[in-house]
C-alpha positions as CSV (number, residue, x, y, z in Angstrom):
1,X,16.4,26.3,26.9
2,X,13.2,24.3,26.8
3,X,12.6,25.2,23.2
4,X,16.2,24.2,22.4
5,X,15.9,20.8,24.1
6,X,12.6,20.2,22.2
7,X,14.3,21.0,18.9
8,X,17.2,18.7,19.6
9,X,14.7,15.9,20.5
10,X,12.8,16.5,17.3
11,X,16.1,16.4,15.4
12,X,17.0,13.1,17.0
13,X,13.6,11.7,16.1
14,X,14.1,12.8,12.5
15,X,17.5,11.1,12.3
16,X,15.9,7.9,13.6
17,X,13.2,8.1,11.0
18,X,15.9,8.4,8.3
19,X,17.8,5.5,9.7
20,X,14.5,3.5,9.8
21,X,14.0,4.1,6.0
22,X,17.5,3.1,5.4
23,X,17.1,-0.1,7.4
24,X,13.9,-1.0,5.6
25,X,15.6,-0.9,2.2
26,X,16.9,-4.4,2.6
27,X,15.4,-7.6,4.2
28,X,18.5,-8.2,6.3
29,X,18.2,-4.8,8.1
30,X,14.5,-4.4,8.1
31,X,13.9,-5.4,11.7
32,X,16.5,-2.9,12.9
33,X,15.0,-0.2,10.7
34,X,11.6,-0.9,12.2
35,X,13.1,-0.5,15.7
36,X,14.6,2.9,14.8
37,X,11.2,4.0,13.6
38,X,9.5,2.9,16.8
39,X,12.1,4.7,19.0
40,X,11.8,7.8,16.9
41,X,8.0,7.9,17.2
42,X,8.2,7.4,20.9
43,X,10.6,10.3,21.2
44,X,8.4,12.5,19.1
45,X,5.2,11.7,21.0
46,X,6.8,11.9,24.5
47,X,8.6,15.2,23.8
48,X,5.4,16.8,22.5
49,X,3.4,15.5,25.5
50,X,5.9,16.7,28.0
51,X,6.1,20.1,26.4
52,X,2.4,20.7,27.2
53,X,3.3,20.2,30.9
54,X,5.9,22.9,31.0
55,X,4.6,26.4,31.9
56,X,5.4,29.1,29.4
57,X,6.8,26.7,26.8
58,X,4.5,28.1,24.1
59,X,3.2,24.8,23.0
60,X,0.0,25.1,25.0
61,X,-0.9,28.4,23.3
62,X,1.6,30.3,25.3
63,X,-0.1,29.6,28.6
64,X,1.7,30.5,31.8
65,X,0.6,27.3,33.5
66,X,0.0,23.8,32.3
67,X,-3.2,23.4,30.4
68,X,-4.7,20.5,32.4
69,X,-7.6,20.1,30.0
70,X,-5.4,19.8,26.9
71,X,-3.1,17.4,28.8
72,X,-6.1,15.3,29.9
73,X,-7.5,15.1,26.4
74,X,-4.1,14.3,24.9
75,X,-3.5,11.5,27.5
76,X,-6.9,10.0,26.8
77,X,-6.4,10.1,23.1
78,X,-2.9,8.5,23.4
79,X,-4.3,5.8,25.7
80,X,-7.2,5.0,23.4
81,X,-4.9,5.0,20.3
82,X,-2.4,2.7,22.0
83,X,-5.2,0.2,22.9
84,X,-6.7,0.2,19.4
85,X,-3.2,-0.1,17.8
86,X,-2.2,-3.0,20.1
87,X,-5.4,-4.8,19.3
88,X,-5.0,-4.4,15.6
89,X,-1.4,-5.4,15.7
90,X,-2.1,-8.6,17.7
91,X,-5.2,-9.7,15.7
92,X,-4.5,-8.7,12.1
93,X,-3.4,-11.5,9.8
94,X,-0.6,-11.0,7.4
95,X,-3.1,-11.5,4.6
96,X,-5.2,-8.6,5.9
97,X,-2.2,-6.3,6.0
98,X,-2.8,-4.6,2.6
99,X,-6.3,-3.4,3.6
100,X,-5.0,-2.4,7.1
101,X,-2.4,-0.2,5.5
102,X,-5.0,1.4,3.3
103,X,-7.2,2.1,6.3
104,X,-4.3,3.7,8.2
105,X,-3.6,5.9,5.2
106,X,-7.3,7.1,5.4
107,X,-6.7,8.0,9.1
108,X,-3.8,10.3,8.1
109,X,-6.0,11.9,5.4
110,X,-8.8,12.5,7.8
111,X,-6.5,13.9,10.4
112,X,-5.1,16.4,7.9
113,X,-8.6,17.6,7.0
114,X,-9.7,18.0,10.6
115,X,-6.5,19.7,11.6
116,X,-6.8,22.1,8.7
117,X,-10.4,23.0,9.5
118,X,-9.6,23.4,13.2
119,X,-6.6,25.6,12.4
120,X,-8.7,27.8,10.1
121,X,-11.3,28.2,12.8
122,X,-8.8,29.0,15.5
123,X,-8.7,32.7,16.5
124,X,-5.3,34.2,15.6
125,X,-5.6,37.9,16.1
126,X,-4.1,40.4,13.7
127,X,-1.5,39.1,11.3
128,X,0.3,40.5,8.2
129,X,-1.6,40.1,4.9
130,X,1.3,38.1,3.4
131,X,1.6,35.8,6.4
132,X,-2.2,35.4,6.4
133,X,-2.2,34.4,2.7
134,X,0.6,31.9,3.2
135,X,-1.1,30.4,6.2
136,X,-4.4,30.1,4.3
137,X,-2.6,28.5,1.4
138,X,-1.1,25.9,3.7
139,X,-4.5,25.1,5.2
140,X,-6.2,24.8,1.8
141,X,-3.5,22.5,0.3
142,X,-3.4,20.4,3.4
143,X,-7.2,19.8,3.4
144,X,-7.2,19.2,-0.4
145,X,-4.5,16.5,-0.2
146,X,-6.0,15.1,3.0
147,X,-9.5,14.7,1.5
148,X,-8.2,13.0,-1.6
149,X,-6.1,10.7,0.5
150,X,-9.0,9.8,2.9
151,X,-11.6,9.0,0.3
152,X,-9.1,7.2,-2.0
153,X,-7.8,5.1,0.8
154,X,-11.4,4.1,1.9
155,X,-12.0,2.9,-1.7
156,X,-8.7,1.1,-1.8
157,X,-9.6,-0.6,1.5
158,X,-12.9,-1.7,0.1
159,X,-11.3,-3.2,-3.0
160,X,-8.6,-5.0,-1.1
161,X,-11.2,-6.3,1.4
162,X,-13.4,-7.5,-1.4
163,X,-16.3,-5.2,-0.5
164,X,-15.9,-3.3,-3.8
165,X,-15.3,-5.1,-7.1
166,X,-11.8,-5.0,-8.4
167,X,-13.0,-4.1,-11.9
168,X,-12.2,-0.4,-12.7
169,X,-15.1,2.0,-12.9
170,X,-14.7,3.8,-16.2
171,X,-17.2,6.5,-16.4
172,X,-17.8,8.2,-19.8
173,X,-15.5,11.3,-20.0
174,X,-13.9,10.4,-16.7
175,X,-10.7,12.3,-17.5
176,X,-12.8,15.4,-18.3
177,X,-14.6,15.0,-14.9
178,X,-11.2,14.9,-13.1
179,X,-10.1,18.0,-14.9
180,X,-13.3,19.8,-14.1
181,X,-13.0,18.8,-10.4
182,X,-9.4,20.0,-10.2
183,X,-10.2,23.2,-12.0
184,X,-13.1,23.8,-9.6
185,X,-10.8,23.2,-6.6
186,X,-8.3,25.7,-7.9
187,X,-11.1,28.3,-8.5
188,X,-12.5,27.7,-5.0
189,X,-8.9,28.2,-3.7
190,X,-8.8,31.6,-5.3
191,X,-12.1,32.5,-3.8
192,X,-11.0,31.2,-0.4
193,X,-7.7,33.2,-0.5
194,X,-9.4,36.4,-1.6
195,X,-12.3,36.2,0.7
196,X,-12.7,39.3,2.8
197,X,-11.9,37.6,6.0
198,X,-11.4,39.6,9.2
199,X,-9.6,37.0,11.2
200,X,-11.4,36.8,14.5
201,X,-9.5,38.1,17.6
202,X,-9.3,35.7,20.5
203,X,-12.8,35.1,21.7
204,X,-14.4,36.2,18.5
205,X,-16.5,34.4,16.0
206,X,-15.0,31.2,14.5
207,X,-16.9,31.5,11.2
208,X,-15.5,33.4,8.2
209,X,-16.4,34.3,4.6
210,X,-14.0,31.7,3.3
211,X,-15.7,28.7,5.0
212,X,-18.2,27.9,2.2
213,X,-15.5,27.7,-0.4
214,X,-13.3,25.6,1.9
215,X,-16.1,23.1,2.6
216,X,-17.1,23.0,-1.1
217,X,-13.5,22.1,-2.0
218,X,-13.4,19.5,0.7
219,X,-16.5,17.8,-0.7
220,X,-15.1,17.9,-4.3
221,X,-11.8,16.5,-3.2
222,X,-13.5,13.6,-1.4
223,X,-15.4,12.8,-4.6
224,X,-12.2,13.2,-6.7
225,X,-10.3,10.8,-4.5
226,X,-13.1,8.2,-4.8
227,X,-13.3,8.5,-8.5
228,X,-9.5,8.3,-9.1
229,X,-9.2,5.0,-7.2
230,X,-12.4,3.5,-8.5
231,X,-10.9,3.8,-12.0
232,X,-8.0,1.6,-11.1
233,X,-8.2,-2.1,-11.8
234,X,-7.4,-4.8,-9.2
235,X,-4.1,-5.7,-10.8
236,X,-2.7,-2.2,-10.1
237,X,-3.9,-1.9,-6.5
238,X,-0.5,-2.6,-5.0
239,X,0.8,0.6,-6.7
240,X,-2.3,2.5,-5.6
241,X,-1.6,1.5,-2.0
242,X,2.0,2.7,-2.4
243,X,0.8,6.0,-4.0
244,X,-1.7,6.6,-1.2
245,X,1.2,6.1,1.2
246,X,2.9,9.0,-0.5
247,X,-0.2,11.1,-0.4
248,X,-0.6,10.5,3.4
249,X,3.0,11.7,3.8
250,X,2.4,14.9,2.0
251,X,-0.9,15.4,3.9
252,X,1.1,15.0,7.2
253,X,3.7,17.5,5.9
254,X,1.0,20.0,5.1
255,X,-0.4,19.5,8.6
256,X,3.1,20.2,9.9
257,X,3.2,23.6,8.1
258,X,-0.3,24.4,9.5
259,X,0.9,23.6,13.0
260,X,4.4,25.1,12.6
261,X,5.8,21.7,13.6
262,X,9.2,21.0,12.0
263,X,9.2,17.3,13.0
264,X,5.8,16.7,11.3
265,X,7.0,18.4,8.2
266,X,10.2,16.3,8.0
267,X,8.4,13.1,8.8
268,X,5.7,13.8,6.2
269,X,8.2,14.7,3.6
270,X,10.1,11.4,4.2
271,X,7.0,9.3,3.9
272,X,5.8,11.3,0.9
273,X,9.0,11.1,-1.1
274,X,9.8,7.5,-0.2
275,X,6.2,6.5,-1.1
276,X,6.5,8.3,-4.4
277,X,9.8,6.6,-5.3
278,X,8.4,3.2,-4.4
279,X,5.4,3.9,-6.6
280,X,7.6,4.8,-9.6
281,X,9.7,1.7,-9.1
282,X,6.6,-0.5,-9.0
283,X,5.1,1.2,-12.0
284,X,8.3,0.5,-13.9
285,X,8.3,-3.2,-12.8
286,X,4.7,-3.5,-14.0
287,X,5.3,-1.5,-17.3
288,X,2.8,1.1,-16.2
289,X,3.0,4.9,-16.3
290,X,2.9,6.6,-12.9
291,X,0.5,9.1,-14.4
292,X,-1.9,6.2,-15.2
293,X,-2.2,5.6,-11.5
294,X,-2.2,9.2,-10.3
295,X,-4.9,10.2,-12.9
296,X,-7.1,7.1,-12.5
297,X,-6.0,5.1,-15.6
298,X,-5.4,8.1,-17.9
299,X,-4.6,6.8,-21.4
300,X,-5.8,3.3,-20.7
301,X,-7.8,1.6,-23.5
302,X,-11.1,1.3,-21.7
303,X,-13.0,-0.1,-24.6
304,X,-10.6,-3.0,-25.4
305,X,-12.2,-6.4,-25.2
306,X,-10.4,-9.8,-25.1
307,X,-10.1,-11.2,-28.6
308,X,-12.0,-14.5,-29.2
309,X,-10.4,-17.5,-27.6
310,X,-8.3,-15.3,-25.3
311,X,-8.0,-15.3,-21.5
312,X,-11.1,-13.1,-21.1
313,X,-13.5,-15.7,-22.5
314,X,-14.8,-18.9,-20.8
315,X,-12.3,-21.6,-19.9
316,X,-10.7,-22.6,-23.2
317,X,-9.4,-26.1,-22.7
318,X,-9.2,-29.2,-20.6
319,X,-7.1,-29.2,-17.4
320,X,-4.8,-32.0,-16.4
321,X,-5.6,-32.8,-12.7
322,X,-2.9,-34.4,-10.6
323,X,-2.4,-35.9,-7.1
324,X,-0.2,-35.1,-4.2
325,X,1.8,-38.3,-4.7
326,X,2.4,-37.5,-8.4
327,X,3.7,-34.0,-7.5
328,X,6.0,-35.5,-4.8
329,X,7.5,-37.8,-7.5
330,X,8.0,-34.9,-9.9
331,X,9.7,-32.8,-7.2
332,X,12.0,-35.6,-6.1
333,X,13.0,-36.4,-9.7
334,X,13.8,-32.8,-10.5
335,X,17.2,-31.1,-10.5
336,X,15.9,-27.5,-10.4
337,X,12.6,-26.3,-8.8
338,X,11.2,-22.8,-8.6
339,X,8.4,-22.0,-6.1
340,X,6.1,-19.1,-7.0
341,X,4.1,-18.0,-3.9
342,X,0.9,-16.0,-4.4
343,X,-1.9,-14.5,-2.4
344,X,-3.6,-17.9,-2.1
345,X,-0.6,-19.1,-0.1
346,X,-0.8,-16.0,2.1
347,X,-4.5,-16.6,2.7
348,X,-3.9,-20.2,3.7
349,X,-0.9,-19.2,5.8
350,X,1.0,-22.0,4.3
351,X,4.4,-20.3,4.1
352,X,5.9,-22.5,6.9
353,X,4.9,-25.8,5.3
354,X,6.3,-24.5,1.9
355,X,9.5,-23.6,3.6
356,X,9.8,-27.1,5.0
357,X,9.3,-28.5,1.5
358,X,12.0,-26.4,0.1
359,X,14.4,-27.3,2.9
360,X,13.7,-31.0,2.4
361,X,14.4,-30.7,-1.4
362,X,17.6,-28.7,-0.8
363,X,18.7,-31.4,1.6
364,X,18.4,-33.9,-1.2
365,X,20.6,-31.8,-3.5
366,X,17.9,-30.3,-5.5
367,X,18.3,-26.6,-6.5
368,X,15.3,-24.6,-5.1
369,X,14.5,-21.0,-5.5
370,X,11.5,-18.7,-4.8
371,X,10.3,-16.4,-7.5
372,X,8.7,-13.1,-6.3
373,X,6.6,-10.8,-8.5
374,X,6.7,-7.1,-7.5
375,X,2.9,-7.0,-6.9
376,X,2.4,-10.5,-5.4
377,X,0.2,-10.3,-2.4
378,X,-1.5,-6.9,-3.1
379,X,1.1,-5.0,-1.2
380,X,4.8,-4.1,-2.0
381,X,7.0,-6.7,-0.3
382,X,4.1,-8.8,1.0
383,X,5.5,-12.1,-0.2
384,X,9.0,-11.2,1.0
385,X,7.6,-10.6,4.5
386,X,5.8,-13.9,4.6
387,X,8.8,-15.8,3.5
388,X,11.0,-14.0,6.0
389,X,8.5,-14.9,8.7
390,X,9.0,-18.5,7.8
391,X,12.8,-18.1,7.9
392,X,13.4,-18.7,4.2
393,X,16.9,-17.8,3.3
394,X,17.2,-14.5,1.5
395,X,19.7,-16.1,-0.9
396,X,17.1,-18.2,-2.6
397,X,14.4,-15.6,-2.9
398,X,14.7,-14.1,-6.4
399,X,13.0,-11.2,-8.0
400,X,11.2,-11.5,-11.3
401,X,14.0,-10.1,-13.5
402,X,16.5,-12.5,-11.8
403,X,14.5,-15.7,-12.4
404,X,12.6,-15.2,-15.7
405,X,15.6,-16.2,-17.8
406,X,16.0,-19.4,-15.8
407,X,12.5,-20.9,-16.4
408,X,13.5,-22.6,-19.7
409,X,16.1,-24.7,-17.8
410,X,13.8,-25.4,-14.8
411,X,12.4,-28.9,-14.3
412,X,9.4,-28.0,-12.1
413,X,7.7,-24.8,-11.2
414,X,5.2,-25.0,-8.3
415,X,2.8,-22.1,-8.3
416,X,1.0,-21.8,-5.0
417,X,-2.2,-19.6,-5.1
418,X,-1.0,-17.2,-7.8
419,X,-2.8,-16.4,-11.1
420,X,-2.4,-12.9,-12.6
421,X,1.4,-12.8,-11.9
422,X,1.9,-15.9,-14.0
423,X,-0.6,-15.2,-16.8
424,X,0.8,-15.1,-20.3
425,X,-2.2,-12.9,-21.4
426,X,-0.2,-10.0,-20.0
427,X,2.2,-10.5,-22.9
428,X,0.0,-12.0,-25.6
429,X,-3.6,-10.6,-25.3
430,X,-3.8,-6.9,-26.1
431,X,-7.4,-6.9,-24.9
432,X,-6.6,-8.2,-21.4
433,X,-6.9,-5.9,-18.4
434,X,-3.4,-6.9,-17.4
435,X,-1.8,-6.6,-20.9
436,X,1.7,-5.0,-20.7
437,X,2.3,-6.0,-17.1
438,X,5.5,-8.1,-16.8
439,X,4.8,-11.6,-15.4
440,X,6.7,-14.6,-14.3
441,X,7.1,-16.8,-17.4
442,X,6.4,-20.1,-15.6
443,X,5.0,-21.7,-18.8
444,X,8.5,-22.0,-20.2
445,X,9.5,-24.6,-17.6
446,X,9.5,-28.3,-18.4
447,X,6.6,-28.9,-15.9
448,X,4.2,-26.5,-14.1
449,X,2.2,-27.5,-11.0
450,X,-0.5,-25.1,-10.0
451,X,-2.1,-25.3,-6.6
452,X,-5.5,-23.7,-6.6
453,X,-8.8,-24.0,-4.9
454,X,-10.6,-24.2,-8.2
455,X,-10.7,-22.6,-11.6
456,X,-11.8,-19.2,-10.5
457,X,-10.1,-16.2,-12.2
458,X,-7.5,-14.2,-10.4
459,X,-7.9,-10.8,-8.7
460,X,-7.9,-9.0,-12.1
461,X,-10.9,-11.1,-13.2
462,X,-9.2,-12.9,-16.1
463,X,-8.7,-16.6,-16.9
464,X,-5.2,-18.0,-17.1
465,X,-4.3,-20.0,-20.3
466,X,-1.4,-21.7,-18.4
467,X,-4.0,-23.9,-16.6
468,X,-4.8,-25.6,-20.0
469,X,-1.2,-26.2,-21.2
470,X,-0.1,-29.7,-21.8
471,X,2.9,-29.3,-19.4
472,X,0.6,-28.0,-16.6
473,X,-0.8,-30.1,-13.8
474,X,-3.5,-28.8,-11.5
475,X,-3.6,-29.7,-7.8
476,X,-6.9,-28.5,-6.4
477,X,-7.7,-27.9,-2.8
478,X,-6.8,-25.6,0.1
479,X,-3.1,-24.5,-0.2
480,X,-2.2,-25.3,3.4
481,X,-3.8,-28.8,3.2
482,X,-2.2,-29.5,-0.1
483,X,1.3,-28.5,0.9
484,X,0.9,-30.3,4.2
485,X,0.0,-33.5,2.4
486,X,2.8,-32.9,-0.1
487,X,5.3,-32.5,2.7
488,X,4.1,-35.8,4.3
489,X,4.5,-37.6,0.9
490,X,8.0,-36.2,0.4
491,X,9.1,-37.3,3.8
492,X,7.6,-40.8,3.2
493,X,9.4,-41.1,-0.2
494,X,12.6,-39.9,1.4
């Protein structure tokens, strides 16, 4: 009866996770989807914890009485985790969300590695050879995926945090190095599975002949994960974060197989498959191959250099600087305005002031829309979340494919803290690191106003020719201060 109730609770949690994913598929239902996920996780954790308190349930290694030590350790871990999670949730800024997500992915990878090694070391007694081989395979794959996820996520965190340069590390023969590392992991797997291991009986030695091969593979997988992500440029990091999300799901599923936990298998599979689908969608939106990301830029032209006079060289023209009052006059005289938010707006936390500007213009009969690039903000959906936080209507938030054809008929485009996603070098300069990535074609509008701190290059490290166009005006300064002054000027003119 106890086992049946636990299985039903796990089934309910799985359904809640599925409903959560369904809710997160649209902005309108995202909050409800998040609630489903929270409830599902609470059910899963509580049922697992309560199962340890029930004598003879089998969860606590088949003990006939509650394992007070296990329960105490579990309670302490849950309490510490809740405190850390609450502090992170209350203090992290939305601009820091991408690196936080990468850090959380690394935790999942580390957990899979530790669970795998602990499971391997756990005395099991006599088992059938076929069952033993299957169990060893689950452990090996789980540690392999977990190690790659852990080290890759740490590198992604460093790049998003700015601690590691966004420029890709392209070692000579890097693809051959990856192949050698993967081949070595497979060879070590064969050695591991065929090791003459007499599985220790309860109370026996925890060491075995397969441990050296397992540890060697773990070290190789850690290096492989680092190398794969180091070879990815800053412009593709949002896809990397999404892909690492998928890896963390598969690592969790592998841990579920090791622990014979159906709920962990289902949850991991949901995260892994949804992360993979999102990665493929983002790669298509960026005109990238998913294999480029998985294999660390496989097939990329690492030796290409920007051609003379292109975006990769020093600033190639004179900029037209403007003032807040001039921008206010342009906006009030326009019939159609498109606002392009970027990471600079997120850093300045200026979304609320920008929303007030758009509301004021709409109130004056001016057509206003927001143009969102798939990778704006270094995390899938980052800009959408920021705008939703500011209560911007979903009806005026348009994706790149929806708005690109409207730029030629747009009077004013206001770009706030964005660079790479509006860079024509992606279409024109074959030597540019972002070449081939679809971008918002803001330069086709009658007038472009770019709000930037200065003339520094974007996250991909390339200059933007739009800044030097005759129809472009540059408004320098902190985004929040600039839009606040602009809002004041618009109110005064109104």
